[in-house]
Each structure stands twice: as structure tokens, then as C-alpha cells.
N, C-alpha and C positions, 0 to 999 in steps of 0.2 A: 607489466600489467596496467591496463587502462583504468583511470579513475572513473568512478561513477559520477555522472552528471546529475544536475537537479532534476531534469525531465525523467531520467531513468529511475531515480529514487522515488520521485512522486508517483509515477505510474506503477512501479513495483509495490509501493505501499498501498495504493488504491486496489491493486489486483489481489494482494494477499488479504486485505480487509474484506474485499468482496468474496473471496474464497471462504473466509470464515462464515459469512452470512449464508452462503450456499450450503456449507457443511451443516450448519445448524438447522437450516430448512430441511435438508435431507434427513437429519435426525428426527425432526418433527413429523415428517411424512412417514418415516419408517416405524413410528411409534416406539422410539427408543430401543429398537432391536439391535442396533450396532453402536450403542452409546459408549461401549468400552473402547472402540476404535475412533469413532467420529469426534467425540469430545476432546481427547488429547490432540488430535490433528487440528481441530479448530483453535485450540489454545496456542499451539505452536504457530499456526498461520497468523493468528492475531498478534503474537509477539514479534514475528518476523515483519509483518506489515507495519507495526508500530515503530520498529527499529528503522525501517526504510523511510517512514514519514519523519522521524526525528532527524535522520541524516539529511533529508531534503530541506527541512527547516533550517538546519545549521548551515547548509550550503547557501540558502537564500539569505540568511543573516550575514554571511561573509561577502555577499555581493555576487555570488555565482548563480543566482536564481534567474528567473525570467526577466527580460528587459522591461523596465517600467517607463511609461511616458512615450513610447514609440508608437505613434499612431500611423495611419496611412500617410504617405508622402504628399506634401502639398505642392501644387503646381503654381 
């Protein structure tokens, strides 16, 4: 099984957090008509997104994050 990279974890965390916002907006637009389904789904999405964000942070702290200090090549 392939290990998750920093980029995969960061993008997944952002995606799940964005999904949480979209679900809560859908709940607002529907006037709480589907609150029994949307709210638990939003909480699960927020927890999963948080877990991916924490994993990305840990990978960054270990030195497996994005490269720092690498600008454009100088000629």
C-alpha cells in the first residue's frame, strides 16, 4: 500500500473541509429540511478533513512537506 504524501493529505483535508461548508450551506438553503442527514454527514466530513490536515501537518514537521527555499533557478 502506498503511503500518503503531504500534498495528498493537504488537498484531501481541504476538500473534506470544503465539503463540510457545502453541506452546511445546503442545510441553510433547504431550511433545515434534511438536518437529520446533512448535519451528521457534515460532522463526519469535518472530522475526516481534520484528520487529513493533522496528518499533513505531521508529515510537514517530519520534513516530508513541501520544499522550502527553492525558488526559480538562477542563471
